[in-house]
RONUGU-383429 format. One line per 5 residues: number of its first residue (from 1); for each residue y, z negated, x negated of N, C-alpha, C. Coordinates in steps of 0.001 Angstrom, whole numbers, padded with zeros to 6 digits, always signed. Example, Ala and Ser with C-alpha at 12.3 -4.5 7.8 and 13.67 -1.06 7.14 Angstrom:
RONUGU-383429
1	-005690:-007800:-013190:-004500:-007800:-012300:-003300:-007800:-013200  -002250:-007080:-012850:-001060:-007140:-013670:+000030:-007870:-012900
***
This chain:
RONUGU-383429
1	+095418:+004186:-054621:+094795:+002945:-053589:+093758:+001754:-054561  +093746:+000971:-054214:+092869:-000365:-055230:+091643:-000089:-054764  +091267:-000335:-055727:+089468:-000578:-054720:+089260:-001797:-054115  +090508:-003141:-054085:+090459:-003992:-052750:+090761:-003838:-051799  +092279:-002335:-051460:+092753:-002561:-050787:+091502:-001718:-049776
6	+091151:-000575:-050173:+089738:+000120:-049669:+088693:-001127:-049110  +088408:-002069:-050207:+087454:-003021:-049460:+087988:-003875:-048449  +088738:-003679:-048087:+089301:-004595:-046959:+089731:-003692:-045939  +090057:-002865:-045782:+089927:-001781:-044983:+088425:-001392:-044446  +087314:-001747:-045186:+086440:-001328:-045151:+085392:-002321:-043948
11	+085806:-003622:-044584:+085659:-005202:-043932:+085766:-005105:-042897  +087526:-004898:-042473:+088212:-004660:-041386:+087224:-004030:-040634  +086958:-002317:-040987:+086222:-001567:-039797:+085157:-002179:-039574  +084374:-002595:-040209:+083162:-003144:-040097:+083562:-004470:-038864  +084252:-005238:-039399:+084266:-006103:-038482:+084531:-005943:-037051
16	+085398:-004562:-037007:+085959:-004388:-035510:+084683:-003729:-034575  +084223:-002732:-035764:+082822:-002439:-035101:+081727:-003266:-034882  +081660:-004895:-035292:+080465:-005157:-035158:+081189:-006274:-033698  +082389:-006299:-033782:+082777:-007127:-032336:+082489:-005876:-031390  +082866:-004810:-031736:+082686:-003745:-029913:+080940:-003761:-029545
21	+080552:-003717:-031199:+078658:-003835:-030616:+078692:-005137:-029598  +079424:-006233:-030080:+079396:-007243:-029406:+079469:-007468:-027743  +080557:-006963:-027267:+081074:-006329:-026515:+080051:-005738:-025676  +080065:-004329:-026091:+078697:-003597:-025579:+078025:-004125:-024920  +076875:-005307:-026435:+075855:-006181:-025740:+076233:-006814:-024622
26	+077226:-007303:-024642:+077864:-008314:-023374:+077714:-006749:-021997  +078372:-006066:-022258:+078938:-005550:-021022:+077495:-004864:-020487  +076341:-004629:-020868:+075445:-003532:-020859:+074158:-005161:-020027  +074501:-006438:-020430:+073703:-007424:-019650:+074692:-007802:-018482  +075937:-007237:-018497:+076290:-007383:-016974:+075787:-006101:-015793
31	+075934:-005431:-016567:+075569:-004331:-015762:+074277:-004344:-015682  +073246:-004712:-016608:+071569:-005504:-015492:+072155:-006086:-014821  +072218:-007289:-014557:+072145:-008227:-013207:+073372:-007182:-012454  +073999:-006646:-012601:+075014:-006086:-011228:+074158:-005223:-010802  +073053:-004077:-011667:+071368:-003618:-010985:+070853:-004265:-010023
36	+070912:-005115:-010770:+069454:-006273:-009979:+069966:-006625:-009064  +071270:-006846:-008617:+072041:-007489:-007252:+072016:-006251:-006642  +072004:-005212:-006794:+072346:-004310:-006202:+070734:-003772:-005503  +070311:-003710:-006354:+068290:-003859:-005899:+068425:-004474:-004618  +068847:-005572:-005256:+068419:-006659:-004136:+069302:-006296:-002474
41	+070235:-006291:-002616:+071409:-005938:-001648:+070340:-004641:-000807  +069925:-003399:-001348:+069273:-002721:-000453:+068086:-003094:-000053  +067374:-004177:-000877:+065951:-004830:-000250:+066747:-005154:+001214  +067553:-006006:+001311:+067790:-007189:+002723:+068777:-006354:+003559  +069291:-004897:+002962:+070121:-003964:+004012:+068679:-003566:+004899
46	+067855:-002825:+004172:+066571:-002301:+004759:+065922:-003080:+005992  +065410:-004464:+005091:+065010:-005373:+005962:+065431:-005714:+007394  +067073:-005484:+007538:+067664:-005679:+008008:+068354:-004594:+009391  +068017:-003386:+008870:+068191:-002199:+009611:+066588:-001721:+010220  +065605:-002165:+009723:+064535:-002232:+009664:+064041:-003165:+011036
51	+065009:-004709:+011388:+064237:-004959:+012501:+065929:-004926:+013709  +066718:-004435:+013856:+068078:-004218:+014244:+067653:-003977:+015084  +068796:-003846:+016611:+068361:-002684:+017839:+069577:-001714:+017395  +068727:-000960:+018511:+069913:-000195:+018374:+071148:+000800:+019889  +072188:+000653:+020164:+073273:+000762:+021404:+072200:+000955:+022423
56	+071546:+002107:+021923:+071113:+002884:+023216:+070124:+002033:+023904  +069130:+001567:+022696:+068578:+000440:+023366:+069204:-000677:+024170  +070025:-001021:+023948:+071144:-001646:+024491:+072210:-001826:+025630  +072252:-000541:+026072:+072768:+000126:+026860:+071686:+000101:+027901  +070269:+000536:+027330:+069302:+000917:+028429:+068871:-000728:+029048
61	+068941:-001940:+028461:+068193:-003184:+028683:+069167:-003664:+029911  +070767:-003421:+029366:+072032:-003387:+029797:+072028:-003479:+031570  +071662:-001683:+031179:+071626:-001147:+032531:+070154:-001745:+033456  +069772:-001423:+033296:+067915:-002488:+033728:+068517:-003617:+034222  +068848:-004552:+033447:+069050:-006031:+034800:+070752:-005565:+035434
66	+071465:-004922:+035177:+072555:-004200:+035926:+071922:-004129:+037277  +070982:-003149:+036967:+069489:-002815:+038370:+069024:-003635:+039522  +068660:-004882:+038762:+068253:-005880:+039115:+068602:-006787:+040099  +070063:-007025:+039104:+071180:-007923:+040219:+071515:-007144:+041308  +071181:-006300:+040997:+072383:-004774:+042106:+071596:-005110:+043304
71	+070489:-005092:+043417:+069641:-004915:+043474:+069287:-006853:+044699  +068935:-007413:+043881:+069392:-009374:+043906:+070660:-009573:+045178  +071903:-009103:+044867:+073014:-009176:+045094:+072981:-008067:+046981  +072618:-006999:+047229:+072315:-006320:+047918:+071276:-007404:+048466  +069923:-007733:+048409:+069450:-008644:+049678:+070011:-010308:+049738
76	+070543:-010424:+048969:+071502:-011852:+049568:+072533:-011225:+050522  +073026:-010241:+050319:+074189:-009911:+050922:+074084:-009752:+052669  +072453:-008521:+052582:+071913:-008564:+053612:+070985:-009846:+054756  +070940:-010442:+053976:+070010:-011661:+054127:+071288:-012046:+055015  +072900:-011996:+054677:+073503:-012752:+055952:+073873:-012343:+056860
81	+074607:-013470:+057864:+074858:-012266:+059389:+076200:-011380:+058947  +076329:-010802:+059656:+075762:-010031:+061351:+074411:-009583:+061205  +073970:-009021:+059452:+072741:-008654:+059238:+071220:-009401:+059781  +070950:-007918:+060758:+069549:-009203:+060926:+068373:-009567:+060202  +067829:-010554:+060611:+067071:-010969:+059824:+065882:-009935:+059287
86	+065120:-009699:+058648:+063919:-008974:+058406:+062766:-009324:+058110
***
């Protein structure tokens, strides 16, 4: 093989290596941005979780409201005729 052929092959390999290095650098930058976004999203999810109410809490509140409404409805019904006024 001639020296020029060897040099051309080495140059091609060098160019390929440089392109791969550039692409890897870009990919690493993108991964860094994605990591930042994920970290930000984790913080937002934690903030939402810390302020949200649970289903059990809402069920208890709904039951309390239902009981209050039932009491009011019962009083309204008993205030009608034929029930005696108290």
